[in-house]
N, C-alpha and C positions, 0 to 999 in steps of 0.2 A: 758497871757501865755507866758513864756519865752522859747525860743527854741535854743538849741546848738547842734553842730554835733560832733560826736565821731567817733573813727576809725572804718573802715568796712562798713561806709555808714550808720550807726546806727543814728538816730534822737532821742534826748532827750528833752522831754517837760515837764515843770513844770507848774502846775496850779497856777495863781497868782490872787490877789485881784484887784479890780478895783481902791480902794482907795489906795493911796501910803503908803507903809509900812516902818517904820523906826526902825531898830534893835538898842535897846539901850545899851549903854556902862555903865559897873558897876561904873566907877569912876565919870561919869557924874551924875549917880543917887545919888551916895554919896554926891557929892557937893550939889545937890538940897535938899537932906535931912538934910544936916548940915546948909544950909542957913534957912530952914524952922524951925529947931530947935533953931537956934540962928541966927537971922536976922542980916546981915552984916558981918558973917563969911565965907560966901560961894564964889565961884569964880563968878565974874561979868558976864563972858561970859555964864555960865551955866544958871545964873539967867535969863538973857536975852533970852537965848535959850528956856527955860521953858514957859516964857510968850507967845512967838510966837508959840510954839508947842501947848500949851495949847488952845490958841485961835483956831488954825487950827483942833485941835481934836474935839473941841467943836462943830464945824461947819460941822464935817463929812468929811473934806478934807484931814486928815491925821490920821493914827493910828500908835502908837508906840507898840513894843512887847518886851518881855523878853524871853530869853532862859534859861540859867543858873544863872541869875544875883542874884535872890532871895536867893538861896543857898549860894551865896557869901556874902551878907550883913547880912544875919542872925546872930544874936548874937552880933551884933556890938551896941554901945550905942544909935546910931541913927537908928537903924533898923525900928522903928516905923514910923519915919518921912520919911524915904527912901521909904518904902512901900506905903506911902501915896501919895508922889509925883509920884511914878511909877504908881499907880492906876489911878491917873488923866490922864496920857498920854497914858496908855494901855488899860483902861477901863476893866482890868482883863484878857487881851489875853496874854498868854504865850505858847511857843512851847512845844511840848511833849519832854521827855527826849531824850537826843542824841542817846542813844542806840535803843530806840523805833522809832526814826525817821530812823535810819540805817536799822532796820528790815522790817519796812513798805516799804522803798525804794527797799530793796533787794527782797522782795516778788513780786513787781511789776516787777522787773528784770527778776525773775524766770519765771514768767507767760509769758513775752515777748521772752524769750529764748525758752521756751518749744513749744510755738506757731509758732516760727519761724518768729515773726513779726519784723519789722525794726524800730519800734517806741516805746520808753518807755514814757509813760505818768504818771508823778507822780501827784496824786491828792492833793488837798489842805489838805485833812484830814490826810495825811501822817506826817503833821506838827502840825496842829491845831485841837482841839475839838470843834471848831465853825467855822463859815463863817466870817471872818474878815469884810467882806462888811456889814453884817447884824448888827454887833456890832457898826461899824462906823456910819451907818445910822440909828441906833436905837434911841429911845428917849433920849434926852439930860441928862445926869447924870446916865443913866442905866448902870450897871457893869456886865460884863459877869462873871458867877460864874464857874470858870475852873474846870474841873475834874482832870486836871493834877496835881497830888500829889507832894509834895517835896521829892527830894533826900536828901541825908545826907548833912548837911552844909559843904561848902568848907572853910569858915571861913578865907579867905586871908586877911582880915582887921586887924585881931589881931595877926597874925604871928610874932614871935620875932626872932626864929631861921630859918636857911635856910630850905624851905620846902622840903619834901621827894620827891615830883614830880620832883623839880628842880635838886636834886642829881640824882635821877634815870634816868632823861633824859640826864643829863651831862655825866653819864657813858655810856648810850646807844649811845651818839654822837660820842664816841671814835671808835665805830664799823664802823662808816661811813667815817672815816679819808681816804682821798685820793679819794673819789667818786665825781663825778660831780653831780650837781643837777638832771639831767636827769637819770643817773644811780640810784640815791637814790629814785627818784619819781618811776621808774620801779619797784623797790623792794617794795615801800609802796602801790602801787596800787594792788599788788599781796599778801598784807599782810594776808589777811583771808585764802587764799589757802596755803600759806606757814605754817601759824599756823596749818591747818588741817593735812599737810602732812609731817610735821616734829615732829608731836607729841606734839607741845606747845599749846595744847587747852584741857581744861579739858572736861571729858565725858559729863558733864551737859551742857556746852556751845556747844559741838558738836552736842549733841541730839536736842538743840534748833534749830539749822540751819537745821538739818534734818527733823525735824518736820515742819519747814517753807517750806522747799522744797517739802514735802509730801502735805502739805496744798495747794501749788501752783500747784500741779498736777503731781509732780514727783515721781518716784519710790524710796522706801527706799533701795531697794536692787541694783539699777542701780548705782553703785559707779562710774563708768566710765563717765557716762552722768552728774553726780554731779560735778565731776572734771573738765568737760569741762566747765561747767557753770561758775565755780570759777575762771577760767583763761580766761573767755571771757570778752568782752567789756560791756555785760549785767551786770556783777558783778562789774568789776573794774571801771566803769564810772558812776554808779549811783551817784548823787550829793554829798551825804554825803561822800562817799568814795573818789571820785576823789578830792574834795576841800580838805578834811582833809589830804589826801596823799600829795597834792601839798604844803600845808602850812608845815606839818611835814618834808618833804624832805627838804625845804628851811631852816627850823630850824636846821636840821642836818649838812648842808654844810655851814651854815652862820658862819662867823669867830666870830661873837659876842657871848658872853656866853648866855645859857638859863637863862630867866628872870621868876620870880614869875608870874603865871598866863598865861604864854605861852600855857600850855596844854589846859586850860580851854577856853581861847581866841580861840584856833584852833577849838575846839568842837563848840564853839558859832557861829564862822564864817561859818563852814561847814553846820550848821543847817540854818543860817539866809541868806546867800547870794542867794540862789536860789528863795527866795520869796520876798526879800526886794528892795525897791527903793533906801533907803539911809541906810548907816551903820556907826555907830560910834564905833571907836575902839581906841587903843592907836597909837601913832605915828609910833612905830616900825612895827606894824602889818599893818597900813595903807600903809607904803612903801613896806612891803612884798607883799601885795596883788596886788599893782601896778607893782612890779618888775615882778611877775609871770603873770601878765595881767589878773588876776582872775576877777578884777572889770569889765574889758571890755567883758570878757567871759560871765559873769552872768548879764550884764546891771545893775551895782549898782554904785552909787556915794558913795564913801567912805571918811569919814572925822574923825578927831581927835579932842581931847579938843583944840589943837593950832588953828585948823581951824573951831571951833565951830561957829564963827561969820558969816563965809562963809555960813555954813548950815543954820543958822538962816535966812539969806538973801534968800536962795534958797527956804525954805519952806514958806517964806512970799509970794512967787509968787503963791502958789497953790490956 
């Protein structure tokens, strides 16, 4: 169980597995798939990492997992080899889709808010459709048949022109000109409330959240109480929202331009950090997490492809 404190004396707890979890990076999976498809063509560091991780996974001492990686490598020439490499390390474990994780956490926050409790406890099933410990300790070679379906392919591997999300985020970034990180963070933590009360949310999306509120025990007609929830720590500091807001705010005030994959990496990390012991991401995101102290807050060791050798040394100790 990971425990963090938020404003107002609220305690946030996230159920974690006993076996260490490692959130996989898409580029490492790509390197492993290419090496498998064409021996000698992959990154030596990735190949060595795969050997070490495969050994620990086979012994039940480590388990890797995907978030949105499969959607990214689908459609590439090496997708079959990448999927095979991933299956070896994850044994079929992947997170629920980002929005589903957010909704699951939000409902837990709603229930705590309505009961007046000072703890928000996020269960493992908010992210996984299985218990990772059961998968890790299960018979060698057995693969979990995930019920988490695929979202639409992101297909970042084959993009030739500047992706639409980079252009969109770059335009949004202009609105943050002159803001400090903490000013941007305050805005992002309240993003859902702002969408509701500025009319920037569709009727379908609004109804989805109202239905969630009702399922948690709230009244559909008590608009004031719902508004209080949206602006409270019970909503703003659920892990998916807090981490995503922190990363997005940093992206918006960073002098560096938006990069392809930043939006998806943000979603990946907001999903992975609360349950992972180790996280693989790109060098810029690793620096971003450390700059905003998200690695320390969520008790996770963060690595990039450049420090893959260090990660291999760490997991050898397991």
